[in-house]
TIRONU-375131 format. One line per 10 residues: number of its first residue (from 0); their letters; for each residue x, y, z of C-alpha. Coordinates in Angstrom, 2 decimals. Layout:
N
NUM> A> X Y Z | ...;
//
This chain:
227
0> MISFVSLMKM> 4.03 -6.80 26.10 | 5.98 -5.22 23.47 | 9.92 -5.91 23.35 | 11.73 -2.98 23.47 | 14.57 -4.79 21.72 | 12.19 -5.90 19.05 | 11.01 -2.15 18.69 | 14.57 -1.00 18.43 | 15.48 -3.65 15.94 | 12.84 -2.25 13.09;
10> NTVIFDMDGL> 14.33 0.53 11.79 | 14.30 0.91 8.04 | 11.01 1.00 5.83 | 11.60 0.15 2.09 | 8.66 1.17 -0.70 | 7.79 -0.80 -3.82 | 6.42 1.59 -6.25 | 3.75 0.22 -8.81 | 0.50 -0.02 -7.24 | 1.60 1.16 -3.73;
20> IIDSEPLWYE> 3.11 4.70 -4.36 | 1.48 5.49 -7.82 | -1.84 4.00 -9.60 | 0.51 2.76 -12.08 | -0.73 -0.69 -12.84 | -3.80 0.05 -14.96 | -1.53 2.31 -17.12 | 1.15 -0.64 -17.30 | -1.75 -2.71 -18.39 | -2.71 -0.07 -20.90;
30> AAQESFKMYN> 0.57 0.43 -22.46 | 1.02 -3.55 -22.69 | -2.57 -3.77 -24.52 | -1.60 -1.02 -26.87 | 1.66 -2.44 -27.64 | 0.53 -5.88 -28.12 | -1.97 -4.83 -30.52 | 0.78 -4.94 -33.10 | 0.79 -8.66 -32.83 | -3.13 -8.70 -32.80;
40> RSISEDAYNT> -2.89 -10.31 -29.30 | -4.87 -9.13 -25.92 | -4.24 -9.80 -22.17 | -7.14 -10.10 -19.96 | -6.98 -8.22 -16.90 | -7.16 -11.10 -14.57 | -4.28 -12.89 -16.65 | -2.59 -9.79 -16.65 | -2.60 -9.54 -12.75 | -0.93 -12.99 -12.41;
50> TTGLRTPEFL> 2.31 -11.21 -13.58 | 2.45 -7.81 -11.58 | 5.60 -7.17 -9.84 | 7.81 -8.88 -12.68 | 10.36 -6.79 -14.54 | 9.50 -5.70 -18.04 | 11.78 -8.65 -19.49 | 10.26 -10.82 -17.66 | 6.87 -10.04 -18.28 | 7.40 -9.87 -22.06;
60> EHWFRVFDID> 9.18 -13.37 -21.95 | 5.96 -14.91 -20.10 | 3.40 -13.31 -22.73 | 5.66 -13.82 -25.83 | 5.67 -17.73 -24.91 | 1.97 -17.51 -24.30 | 1.13 -16.06 -27.63 | 3.98 -17.85 -29.34 | 5.46 -14.46 -30.55 | 9.28 -14.40 -31.94;
70> RKHLAATESD> 11.70 -13.42 -29.30 | 13.31 -11.20 -32.07 | 10.56 -8.82 -30.97 | 11.53 -8.45 -27.54 | 13.56 -5.34 -27.43 | 11.72 -3.29 -29.32 | 8.31 -4.03 -27.60 | 10.03 -3.58 -24.50 | 10.88 0.08 -25.32 | 7.53 0.81 -27.02;
80> ILERLIQKIN> 5.79 -0.45 -23.64 | 8.02 1.84 -21.48 | 7.91 4.62 -24.04 | 3.87 4.72 -23.55 | 4.21 4.07 -20.07 | 6.07 6.88 -19.24 | 4.14 9.26 -21.30 | 1.04 8.27 -19.45 | 2.28 8.61 -16.00 | 2.99 12.31 -17.02;
90> TKGNMMNGVL> -0.16 12.91 -18.17 | -2.39 11.06 -15.49 | -0.36 9.29 -12.78 | -2.14 9.51 -9.81 | -0.57 9.13 -6.43 | -2.01 6.10 -4.05 | -4.17 7.02 -0.98 | -2.13 7.12 2.27 | 1.09 7.37 0.91 | 2.21 10.98 2.39;
100> HAIHVFSEMN> 0.66 9.77 5.20 | 2.89 6.49 5.32 | 6.11 8.62 4.77 | 5.05 11.07 7.75 | 4.51 7.88 10.18 | 7.92 6.54 9.42 | 9.67 9.71 9.36 | 8.20 10.52 13.02 | 9.47 7.05 14.16 | 13.15 7.98 12.86;
110> FKIGLASSSP> 12.99 5.10 10.23 | 15.35 5.12 7.29 | 13.44 5.49 4.17 | 13.96 3.49 0.86 | 12.24 2.82 -2.60 | 12.65 -0.82 -4.27 | 11.13 -1.25 -7.75 | 11.13 -3.89 -10.38 | 10.60 -0.93 -12.70 | 13.48 0.55 -14.75;
120> LGVINAVLDK> 15.25 3.43 -13.53 | 13.84 5.80 -15.93 | 10.22 4.77 -14.92 | 10.88 5.51 -11.13 | 12.48 8.47 -11.83 | 9.51 9.62 -14.04 | 7.05 8.56 -11.03 | 8.88 10.68 -8.40 | 9.16 13.88 -10.54 | 5.34 13.66 -11.22;
130> LNLKNHFTTI> 4.63 13.04 -7.36 | 7.35 15.43 -5.90 | 8.43 12.38 -3.83 | 12.42 12.30 -5.08 | 13.18 13.93 -1.57 | 11.46 11.36 0.55 | 13.74 8.32 -0.40 | 17.11 8.19 1.06 | 18.19 5.55 -1.50 | 16.38 4.25 -4.92;
140> ASAENMDYGK> 16.91 0.71 -5.94 | 15.98 -0.76 -9.49 | 15.98 -4.49 -10.31 | 16.43 -3.05 -13.82 | 19.98 -4.60 -14.07 | 19.71 -7.40 -11.74 | 20.28 -11.06 -12.62 | 16.66 -11.57 -11.09 | 13.57 -9.38 -10.23 | 11.19 -9.85 -7.83;
150> PHPQVFLDCA> 9.98 -12.59 -6.18 | 13.73 -12.85 -5.91 | 14.52 -10.80 -3.03 | 17.62 -8.94 -4.29 | 15.99 -5.66 -5.15 | 15.23 -5.53 -1.33 | 18.31 -6.52 -0.35 | 20.63 -4.07 -2.47 | 18.40 -1.20 -0.92 | 18.78 -2.17 2.88;
160> KALDSDPVCC> 22.55 -2.58 2.02 | 22.56 0.95 0.62 | 20.89 1.90 3.54 | 23.25 0.58 6.18 | 20.40 -1.92 7.58 | 20.36 -5.59 8.40 | 17.54 -6.90 6.43 | 15.81 -8.22 9.69 | 15.42 -4.61 10.65 | 13.27 -3.68 7.52;
170> VCLEDSFNGL> 10.10 -3.66 7.01 | 8.63 -3.59 2.98 | 5.30 -2.27 1.86 | 4.22 -4.01 -1.16 | 1.08 -4.69 -2.82 | 1.84 -7.52 -5.57 | 2.20 -11.29 -4.43 | 5.62 -11.44 -6.27 | 6.82 -8.62 -3.59 | 5.31 -10.25 -0.83;
180> IAAKAAKMKC> 7.67 -13.11 -1.78 | 10.56 -10.86 -2.26 | 10.36 -9.27 1.13 | 9.77 -12.42 3.03 | 12.71 -14.07 1.05 | 15.07 -11.11 2.17 | 13.84 -12.05 5.63 | 12.00 -8.61 6.02 | 8.81 -8.10 7.92 | 5.97 -7.14 4.96;
190> IIVPHPSQFE> 2.95 -4.93 5.11 | 0.90 -5.85 2.03 | -1.59 -3.31 0.59 | -3.56 -5.26 -2.32 | -5.87 -4.07 -4.60 | -9.31 -3.98 -3.23 | -10.53 -6.68 -5.79 | -8.04 -9.19 -4.36 | -8.15 -8.17 -0.67 | -9.80 -11.28 0.60;
200> MERWNIADMK> -7.62 -13.47 -1.33 | -5.66 -16.15 1.48 | -2.41 -15.85 0.03 | -1.85 -12.45 2.07 | -1.87 -14.45 4.91 | 1.65 -14.74 4.97 | 2.38 -11.13 5.11 | 2.69 -9.64 8.78 | 0.05 -6.76 8.23 | -2.75 -6.28 5.75;
210> LASLEELHPQ> -4.05 -2.96 4.98 | -6.81 -1.63 2.88 | -5.12 1.82 2.41 | -1.65 3.35 3.55 | -4.13 5.48 5.43 | -4.74 2.69 7.68 | -0.73 2.82 9.07 | -0.46 3.76 12.66 | 2.53 3.78 14.61 | 0.93 1.42 17.37;
220> KISEMAS> 0.25 -1.12 14.44 | 3.93 -1.18 13.22 | 5.03 -1.20 17.11 | 2.90 -4.41 17.35 | 4.26 -5.95 13.98 | 7.93 -5.66 15.64 | 6.81 -7.32 18.93;
//
């Protein structure tokens, strides 16, 4: 039997952005590959997938260590990647399946709706403008200037605070493992929507729900998760 108290407690949803709202991970990968050509380096897609959910500086710190590239080029490389990415978002960014459906479901359940992303605010705004989604989110939180990005929970906690929500009353929608860890560390529920190629991985078992697409989201499933 579903607990009425449990249902009342769950009142806030926080969306991730890259890979969940917009199919931007291939665009990030393209931008990074193009930028790393300056150093005659290339990142395999499987290796790239291990760093999804990280902020750009942390992503670059990792790959600069792997490729033994002088750190003095970090800032210039970050600027180059972000410039390439925003151009790609504007020209070929596509909304993921089920985004509007998910927003509608949570709106009908009277949930407060926020967005928390590792991406810089400039990228977030480019995405929301491209997809005409800005008016759907009460609060937008970027980990760009925080001390730590995902898998640290700070961006989710800050978003919840801005929404005047207790973290235990929040559910996060995520697609990456780093994001899943961040949500659980924030003591929030997490619905994971992995990339199809990663769907069967056991690491998603710590999520409260796993979906193949946001189109599968249903009020009853959310209610059952809250019980």
